[in-house]
LUMFILO-981332 format. One line per field, with one value per residue (C-alpha): residue number from 0; x, y, z; residue in one letter. Coordinates in steps of 0.1 Angstrom, whole numbers, always signed. Example, Ala and Ser with C-alpha at 12.3 -4.5 7.8 and 13.67 -1.06 7.14 Angstrom:
<atoms>
num = c(0,1)
c1 = c(+123,+137)
c2 = c(-45,-11)
c3 = c(+78,+71)
residuo = c(a,s)
</atoms>
This chain:
<atoms>
num = c(0,1,2,3,4,5,6,7,8,9,10,11,12,13,14,15,16,17,18,19,20,21,22,23,24,25,26,27,28,29,30,31,32,33,34,35,36,37,38,39,40,41,42,43,44,45,46,47,48,49,50,51,52,53,54,55,56,57,58,59,60,61,62,63,64,65,66,67,68,69,70,71,72,73,74,75,76,77,78,79,80,81,82,83,84,85,86,87,88,89,90,91,92,93,94,95,96,97,98,99,100,101,102,103,104,105,106,107,108,109,110,111,112,113,114,115,116,117,118,119,120,121,122,123,124,125,126,127,128,129,130,131,132,133,134,135,136,137,138,139,140,141,142,143,144,145,146,147,148,149,150,151,152,153,154,155,156,157,158,159,160,161,162,163,164,165,166,167,168,169,170,171,172,173,174,175,176,177,178,179,180,181,182,183,184,185,186,187,188,189,190,191,192,193,194,195,196,197,198,199,200,201,202,203,204,205,206,207,208,209,210,211,212,213,214,215,216,217,218,219,220,221,222,223,224,225,226,227,228,229,230,231,232,233,234,235,236,237,238,239,240,241,242,243,244,245,246,247,248,249,250,251,252,253,254,255,256,257,258,259,260,261,262,263,264,265,266,267,268,269,270,271,272,273,274,275,276,277,278,279,280,281,282,283,284,285,286,287,288,289,290,291,292,293,294,295,296,297,298,299,300,301,302,303,304,305,306,307,308,309,310,311,312,313,314,315,316,317,318,319,320,321,322,323,324,325,326,327,328,329,330,331,332,333,334,335,336,337,338,339,340,341,342,343,344,345,346,347,348,349,350,351,352,353,354,355,356,357,358,359,360,361,362,363,364,365,366,367,368,369,370,371,372,373,374,375,376,377,378,379,380,381,382,383,384,385,386,387,388,389,390,391,392,393,394,395,396,397,398,399,400,401,402,403,404,405,406,407,408,409,410,411,412,413,414,415,416,417,418,419,420,421,422,423,424,425,426,427,428,429,430,431,432,433,434,435,436,437,438,439,440,441,442,443,444,445,446,447,448,449,450,451,452,453,454,455,456,457,458,459,460,461,462,463,464,465,466,467,468,469,470,471,472,473,474,475,476,477,478,479,480,481,482,483,484,485,486,487,488,489,490,491,492,493,494,495,496,497,498,499,500,501,502,503,504,505,506,507,508,509,510,511,512,513,514,515,516,517,518,519,520,521,522,523,524,525,526,527,528,529,530,531,532,533,534,535,536,537,538,539,540,541,542,543,544,545,546,547,548,549,550,551,552,553,554,555,556,557,558,559,560,561,562,563,564,565,566,567,568,569,570,571,572,573,574,575,576,577,578,579,580,581,582,583,584,585,586,587,588,589,590,591,592,593,594,595,596,597,598,599,600,601,602,603,604,605,606,607,608,609,610,611,612,613,614,615,616,617,618,619,620,621,622,623,624,625,626,627,628,629,630,631,632,633,634,635,636,637,638,639,640,641,642,643,644)
c1 = c(-202,-196,-202,-227,-253,-248,-253,-286,-300,-289,-322,-341,-347,-335,-363,-346,-361,-348,-381,-403,-435,-450,-479,-504,-504,-482,-468,-435,-425,-397,-395,-384,-382,-366,-340,-355,-375,-410,-424,-460,-454,-425,-386,-366,-333,-324,-289,-291,-270,-268,-279,-285,-308,-297,-267,-277,-294,-329,-326,-300,-320,-334,-300,-284,-315,-312,-277,-280,-305,-289,-262,-285,-296,-336,-331,-317,-311,-314,-314,-340,-317,-339,-318,-323,-364,-369,-340,-357,-387,-419,-410,-404,-394,-398,-395,-374,-338,-358,-387,-387,-416,-406,-377,-394,-417,-388,-374,-405,-409,-373,-382,-357,-375,-367,-349,-355,-336,-353,-331,-341,-302,-282,-246,-240,-213,-234,-237,-243,-254,-288,-302,-309,-286,-316,-318,-286,-305,-312,-274,-279,-296,-288,-292,-303,-320,-355,-345,-377,-369,-351,-380,-406,-388,-383,-423,-430,-407,-415,-456,-449,-426,-437,-474,-458,-439,-470,-485,-450,-446,-451,-479,-498,-485,-455,-417,-404,-400,-379,-376,-346,-351,-324,-290,-262,-271,-248,-220,-232,-225,-259,-273,-311,-330,-367,-355,-351,-386,-399,-389,-405,-440,-436,-429,-455,-483,-477,-463,-489,-479,-468,-435,-409,-386,-348,-316,-281,-251,-217,-207,-200,-213,-204,-223,-251,-252,-268,-284,-306,-340,-370,-395,-366,-352,-314,-289,-252,-223,-189,-164,-145,-118,-129,-142,-181,-189,-178,-196,-223,-221,-225,-260,-270,-258,-291,-309,-305,-331,-339,-326,-285,-281,-252,-269,-240,-212,-185,-173,-152,-145,-149,-124,-110,-92,-58,-59,-54,-83,-101,-99,-106,-100,-123,-109,-113,-148,-158,-144,-158,-194,-194,-185,-220,-240,-226,-244,-277,-270,-293,-268,-269,-235,-229,-224,-234,-231,-219,-224,-216,-220,-230,-230,-226,-239,-203,-205,-167,-154,-133,-107,-122,-114,-144,-149,-148,-173,-165,-187,-169,-169,-148,-180,-192,-204,-184,-194,-207,-222,-199,-197,-162,-145,-159,-190,-182,-164,-198,-223,-202,-205,-241,-245,-236,-266,-293,-300,-289,-313,-310,-307,-277,-264,-269,-237,-214,-229,-204,-181,-168,-135,-152,-127,-104,-128,-109,-120,-124,-119,-156,-155,-140,-163,-157,-168,-196,-210,-241,-256,-245,-258,-296,-303,-266,-250,-257,-240,-227,-205,-188,-193,-220,-224,-242,-270,-271,-274,-301,-277,-267,-243,-216,-202,-204,-182,-169,-162,-145,-115,-80,-81,-44,-15,+2,+38,+51,+33,+7,-7,-45,-59,-89,-73,-103,-105,-128,-129,-153,-139,-119,-114,-98,-82,-77,-63,-79,-83,-52,-51,-28,-36,-58,-70,-78,-96,-74,-49,-34,-55,-28,-17,+6,-9,+1,-15,-26,-55,-90,-82,-107,-103,-128,-129,-149,-156,-167,-187,-166,-199,-207,-194,-218,-208,-201,-205,-195,-224,-236,-209,-218,-200,-186,-165,-178,-154,-138,-108,-80,-52,-25,-37,-69,-102,-116,-149,-177,-182,-206,-216,-232,-247,-240,-266,-240,-255,-284,-264,-245,-280,-292,-261,-259,-221,-202,-165,-143,-124,-94,-67,-55,-26,+12,+15,+4,-24,-52,-87,-118,-133,-154,-142,-164,-164,-182,-186,-207,-220,-225,-263,-260,-247,-270,-243,-241,-244,-228,-211,-179,-149,-136,-102,-88,-48,-31,-59,-61,-97,-138,-166,-183,-210,-225,-253,-261,-259,-239,-214,-198,-159,-125,-94,-70,-38,-46,-67,-71,-99,-85,-120,-156,-184,-205,-238,-254,-288,-272,-256,-273,-267,-295,-271,-237,-230,-218,-190,-187,-161,-157,-113,-105,-70,-54,-63,-35,-44,-16,+8,-3,-35,-64,-82,-104,-106,-130,-117,-133,-117,-118,-91,-100,-64,-37,-26,-27,+6,+14,+6,-19,-47,-78,-108,-125,-157,-143,-115,-147,-168)
c2 = c(+172,+203,+230,+249,+221,+223,+262,+259,+260,+290,+301,+291,+320,+307,+321,+307,+319,+316,+307,+275,+271,+236,+235,+231,+211,+220,+210,+199,+188,+190,+215,+197,+224,+253,+225,+233,+221,+234,+244,+259,+265,+286,+278,+265,+254,+235,+237,+211,+190,+155,+143,+110,+106,+72,+88,+115,+115,+123,+156,+174,+168,+198,+216,+201,+211,+248,+249,+236,+256,+291,+278,+291,+257,+248,+212,+185,+148,+114,+81,+55,+23,-2,-31,+2,+0,-40,-55,-89,-98,-83,-67,-29,+4,+37,+51,+71,+78,+63,+83,+90,+109,+131,+136,+152,+170,+191,+193,+209,+231,+241,+256,+229,+206,+171,+149,+112,+83,+56,+24,-4,+1,+29,+22,+46,+31,+13,-19,-39,-7,-6,-41,-64,-93,-115,-116,-141,-169,-176,-186,-184,-149,-125,-90,-61,-82,-98,-129,-137,-138,-106,-89,-104,-93,-57,-56,-63,-34,-8,-22,-9,+22,+39,+46,+61,+85,+94,+120,+142,+144,+180,+177,+160,+192,+176,+186,+156,+168,+145,+105,+84,+46,+23,+39,+43,+9,+13,+6,-29,-56,-69,-45,-61,-35,-55,-56,-14,-15,-32,-3,+18,+2,-3,+36,+50,+24,+37,+73,+79,+91,+130,+123,+130,+99,+98,+75,+91,+73,+84,+112,+90,+70,+35,+41,+53,+28,+3,+31,+48,+40,+56,+69,+81,+113,+102,+123,+122,+123,+140,+155,+191,+198,+180,+191,+203,+206,+175,+156,+172,+166,+131,+138,+154,+121,+104,+134,+164,+186,+188,+206,+197,+179,+168,+144,+141,+165,+155,+177,+152,+114,+84,+71,+35,+19,+17,+49,+85,+100,+116,+161,+177,+219,+241,+260,+229,+225,+263,+264,+237,+244,+282,+267,+241,+272,+292,+271,+269,+235,+218,+204,+185,+184,+152,+153,+184,+163,+128,+119,+87,+49,+43,+5,-18,-1,+5,-8,-19,-18,-44,-55,-58,-22,-15,+21,+36,+45,+84,+89,+130,+133,+163,+176,+215,+206,+183,+150,+167,+193,+219,+245,+244,+267,+250,+257,+293,+286,+267,+295,+328,+309,+303,+335,+350,+329,+333,+352,+336,+337,+364,+358,+346,+312,+284,+277,+250,+226,+229,+197,+191,+173,+149,+129,+99,+64,+38,+6,-26,-62,-81,-115,-123,-136,-171,-168,-151,-172,-189,-149,-139,-166,-171,-199,-221,-234,-254,-283,-283,-307,-275,-239,-221,-187,-154,-158,-199,-187,-162,-134,-104,-82,-83,-115,-150,-175,-213,-236,-273,-290,-297,-336,-341,-332,-298,-296,-279,-247,-259,-237,-231,-218,-202,-218,-202,-170,-181,-156,-133,-107,-108,-143,-140,-175,-192,-221,-230,-197,-183,-160,-173,-152,-135,-141,-114,-113,-107,-103,-133,-164,-183,-186,-214,-229,-252,-273,-308,-331,-321,-284,-262,-239,-209,-186,-151,-139,-101,-87,-58,-45,-56,-46,-16,-13,-30,-66,-80,-73,-107,-102,-137,-134,-158,-185,-190,-217,-251,-243,-267,-277,-289,-307,-316,-301,-290,-305,-307,-273,-258,-226,-192,-168,-139,-109,-86,-55,-68,-83,-51,-29,-53,-53,-94,-90,-93,-100,-127,-155,-148,-125,-95,-117,-97,-109,-83,-100,-110,-129,-106,-95,-69,-36,-16,+16,+46,+83,+110,+143,+173,+179,+219,+228,+242,+238,+201,+174,+183,+163,+151,+126,+96,+81,+44,+51,+19,-2,-22,-26,-30,-16,+8,+15,+44,+41,+7,+29,+12,+39,+22,+5,+18,+10,+31,+6,+10,+46,+74,+76,+77,+93,+82,+108,+110,+130,+142,+121,+91,+109,+113,+143,+119,+84,+72,+69,+35,+23,-7,-14,-54,-50,-78,-77,-63,-38,-17,-24,-49,-18,+14,+31,+14,+40,+56,+94,+121,+147,+182,+173,+147,+129,+114,+116,+101,+72,+65,+79,+50,+72,+49,+68,+75,+49,+57,+42,+31,+8,-15,-16)
c3 = c(-353,-365,-336,-352,-348,-309,-306,-325,-289,-279,-302,-270,-245,-210,-185,-155,-122,-86,-72,-82,-73,-79,-57,-88,-119,-145,-176,-183,-220,-248,-275,-307,-322,-304,-287,-253,-226,-219,-186,-183,-220,-215,-224,-193,-186,-156,-137,-111,-88,-72,-42,-25,-1,+10,+18,+40,+74,+73,+99,+76,+42,+44,+54,+22,-1,+12,+1,-32,-37,-23,-53,-78,-85,-97,-97,-78,-92,-71,-72,-57,-45,-53,-24,+2,+4,-2,+16,+13,-6,-2,+30,+23,+40,+34,+69,+82,+64,+37,+37,-1,-1,+29,+8,-23,-2,+14,-26,-30,-2,-6,-37,-59,-95,-88,-119,-108,-117,-100,-119,-113,-119,-109,-103,-84,-64,-41,-35,-69,-82,-64,-76,-44,-36,-29,-68,-66,-51,-87,-96,-134,-130,-159,-145,-167,-195,-203,-181,-173,-131,-138,-154,-130,-103,-114,-123,-88,-74,-98,-94,-59,-64,-97,-82,-49,-77,-101,-72,-71,-108,-123,-140,-108,-88,-76,-77,-106,-141,-158,-149,-159,-172,-162,-164,-183,-203,-231,-212,-200,-222,-228,-252,-250,-266,-256,-218,-225,-242,-219,-188,-210,-214,-176,-167,-189,-176,-146,-147,-180,-211,-203,-181,-199,-194,-204,-206,-198,-214,-219,-245,-274,-299,-284,-253,-272,-295,-265,-246,-266,-275,-292,-274,-246,-247,-249,-228,-224,-189,-192,-168,-166,-189,-221,-253,-246,-282,-290,-262,-268,-307,-295,-282,-310,-333,-315,-306,-336,-318,-285,-252,-244,-214,-193,-167,-151,-150,-126,-97,-80,-83,-64,-43,-32,-4,-9,-34,-31,-23,-54,-60,-91,-88,-87,-113,-140,-128,-128,-164,-178,-162,-178,-215,-206,-195,-223,-248,-233,-217,-193,-165,-133,-109,-99,-71,-58,-21,-17,+21,+36,+30,+62,+74,+43,+12,-3,-38,-57,-88,-112,-110,-71,-55,-28,-23,+12,+40,+31,-4,-1,-42,-35,-40,-33,-5,+20,+30,+60,+42,+48,+24,+3,-22,-51,-38,-46,-75,-89,-73,-92,-126,-118,-111,-146,-160,-132,-102,-71,-45,-18,+17,+44,+34,+60,+78,+78,+109,+136,+150,+185,+193,+220,+243,+235,+246,+264,+247,+264,+249,+245,+228,+198,+171,+174,+211,+207,+176,+197,+198,+168,+151,+163,+139,+148,+121,+85,+81,+44,+23,+9,+19,+14,+1,+13,-7,-2,+39,+31,+41,+23,+44,+69,+78,+78,+100,+79,+105,+97,+113,+98,+82,+87,+108,+96,+118,+91,+74,+47,+23,+26,-5,-27,-64,-79,-60,-45,-10,-18,-6,+27,+51,+87,+92,+130,+139,+175,+182,+175,+138,+105,+83,+55,+23,+5,-32,-61,-37,-16,-23,-4,+34,+54,+84,+108,+133,+142,+127,+147,+150,+140,+115,+118,+86,+91,+57,+53,+22,+13,-12,-39,-76,-91,-122,-156,-164,-127,-107,-104,-73,-53,-13,+8,+0,-31,-42,-21,-1,-2,+25,+3,-24,-9,-7,+30,+36,+61,+73,+99,+82,+111,+95,+116,+130,+143,+141,+161,+188,+190,+192,+214,+238,+238,+236,+268,+280,+263,+280,+261,+265,+241,+220,+215,+179,+155,+139,+159,+158,+149,+183,+193,+216,+236,+256,+266,+269,+278,+265,+292,+288,+299,+270,+245,+215,+222,+210,+177,+145,+151,+134,+150,+140,+152,+155,+152,+146,+114,+103,+112,+113,+143,+156,+179,+200,+178,+148,+117,+107,+86,+74,+87,+71,+81,+75,+37,+35,+22,+44,+86,+98,+104,+100,+132,+122,+154,+158,+164,+196,+233,+258,+280,+288,+277,+242,+234,+212,+198,+175,+155,+149,+124,+122,+157,+182,+197,+235,+239,+231,+233,+242,+239,+227,+195,+193,+182,+158,+144,+112,+87,+72,+36,+21,+42,+17,-19,-30,-54,-82,-94,-123,-112,-119,-159,-165,-198,-183,-170,-203)
residuo = c(m,a,f,s,s,v,r,i,v,l,v,c,s,l,a,l,t,t,q,i,t,c,t,s,p,g,t,f,s,i,d,y,k,n,d,c,f,l,k,d,g,e,s,f,r,y,i,s,g,s,i,h,y,s,r,i,p,q,i,y,w,k,d,r,l,l,k,m,y,m,a,g,l,n,a,i,q,t,y,i,p,w,n,y,h,e,p,v,p,d,q,y,d,f,s,g,d,r,d,l,g,n,f,l,h,l,a,q,e,v,g,l,l,v,i,l,r,p,g,p,y,i,c,a,e,w,d,m,g,g,l,p,a,w,l,l,k,k,k,d,i,v,l,r,t,s,d,t,d,y,i,a,a,v,d,k,w,m,g,k,l,l,p,m,i,k,p,f,l,y,q,n,g,g,p,i,i,t,v,q,v,e,n,e,y,g,s,y,f,a,c,d,y,n,y,l,r,h,l,t,q,l,f,r,s,h,l,g,p,e,v,v,l,f,t,t,d,g,a,g,l,g,y,l,r,c,g,a,l,q,g,l,y,a,t,v,d,f,g,p,g,g,n,v,s,a,s,f,a,a,q,r,y,v,e,p,h,g,p,l,v,n,s,e,f,y,t,g,w,l,d,h,w,g,e,r,h,s,t,v,s,s,a,i,v,a,k,s,l,n,e,i,l,a,v,g,a,n,v,n,l,y,m,f,i,g,g,t,n,f,g,y,w,n,g,a,n,s,p,y,a,p,q,p,t,s,y,d,y,d,a,p,l,s,e,a,g,d,l,t,d,k,y,f,s,i,r,d,v,i,r,m,y,n,k,i,p,e,g,p,l,p,p,s,t,p,k,y,a,y,a,s,v,k,m,t,k,l,q,t,v,s,e,a,v,d,v,l,s,h,s,g,p,v,k,s,t,f,p,l,s,f,s,e,m,d,q,y,f,g,f,i,l,y,r,t,k,l,p,v,d,c,s,k,p,v,p,l,s,s,p,l,n,g,v,h,d,r,a,y,v,s,i,n,g,v,a,s,g,i,l,e,r,d,k,s,i,t,i,n,i,t,g,t,a,g,s,q,v,d,i,l,v,e,n,m,g,r,v,n,y,g,k,g,i,n,d,f,k,g,l,v,s,n,l,t,l,g,s,e,v,l,r,n,w,l,v,y,s,l,s,v,d,e,a,v,s,k,g,l,l,r,a,g,a,s,q,v,p,s,s,q,l,s,t,p,a,f,y,t,g,s,f,s,i,p,s,g,i,p,q,l,p,q,d,t,y,i,q,f,p,d,w,g,k,g,q,l,w,i,n,g,f,n,l,g,r,y,w,p,s,r,g,p,q,l,t,l,y,v,p,v,h,v,l,s,t,s,a,p,n,n,v,t,v,l,e,l,e,g,a,p,c,s,q,g,a,c,t,v,e,f,t,c,t,p,v,l,n,a,m,g,t,d,g,r,p,l,f,n,k,e,d,l,s)
</atoms>
């Protein structure tokens, strides 16, 4: 399509204000005649930034929102992860860091409008794209389609969520101006228009006829063919460095009139373990942003702040590649909310089109390097299985998956016995690549090797008949994009010893987080091995923060010199995965709210591969500076969504 057809939006006068008041009912609609949005009867263009409340502690929501406002944004965009709020069926959680209502109130209080993306599927590099893993209890469920079981679950969830959202709509006096239906559906294999029609009717029935509903898809006709639907305003997403007019021409193909919208203008990109940290130069981002704003388009910067995949919330891509704990995204605000050079570059571009709010910028939060913490070994996972698994083992001829065990995150222990003598090395294999995602194998308490999805499906083991075989399987995060989102975890197919299928398993569902937070772990009987690979084990240490210093506590980072791979808790809060041996992330972000000055701070580590405690200092170290790009030098190209469609 010719560029002149894109420029027509310039006839729309852009009344961009720096102070937005959304305390009384107003109107927000699409002006198809003048190719723009109308807010309270006046032409309007939003310059927005993405922030995921689920990746930022509640105590920092207002700080981050204010920094976004002071950059010249007049709106934010956020996802609602279904699995974050309904972790098990019919149990809803909107408290604490999940207090969506408080987040929306704060956005309005700061002066920011809200573009809401409630799913039910969100992608977002979030576990299973935000869909709850308990949906996989029906093994043949077809997600994101008209599958009756899936639709029933969606209807029930949206019947809970959308009535909560309705009071926050702009026409009801709230900050929400637009609501997305599904997410990048044109990139999914199903192309089920009836599914999109059902969602449209569902959203309308709960939110009413006035709210602007929209879709987002890649800026190509191939994506829009299955992603766009009459009754939903079609928008596109594309990153910096490309042809802006050609990208918007794709939107114009399905929306000949109405505002131009880039719903995801990428300020950086996502990471995977074992690949270099993704960066995009400030100059390229600023140049493309200027081109977008120059044609009068609306834009959302994804991400404006990325945040952190605390706990087990990271997603993965296919071929299986899990994302790390940090979701820094090379965004204008860092993972810890710090102002970056990219922040100021973007602010300078926005300044050319909109008045920047006056007043001082909120500063970056101070960081403090607490002392190194000496760690002491506790029990191995095998030794602690009785306190980790309250219900005890489930007996099964063949392995059971996480879903079959009604466990959705973390770890499961599989136990059996060697059926024959293996005096010489015998291959233990997952011939159907059924280890999802990483399995730590030990024989009679001695580490034998690691099986890893797509990478290592066979190891050699030795042992006598009757020896105890323990296999700890780690869920590394579910696929969040593409046709593989129905990502079952655990041993999802049989293991073989030589040519014989292993049978007669004891399967332990492990409540590791509960055991750590309740202090149920104790010193173990086993000694720290001298070999490089050891069985998964817990380690603990503590440190105190002086209470008489007004500036403390402060945010910090923690690093793991010579440790292998594992999970970290401080005072029972699960800060996420560390994997310095693979990188690129070497440090984990520790926000201030998990620290205490009134009591010693407990540090618990579940080391899965091997601690340095027999060869050197058995310590973890606090630092002021994040290290997110220490590895990934193999020159592999950045991940593109197009590669997965």
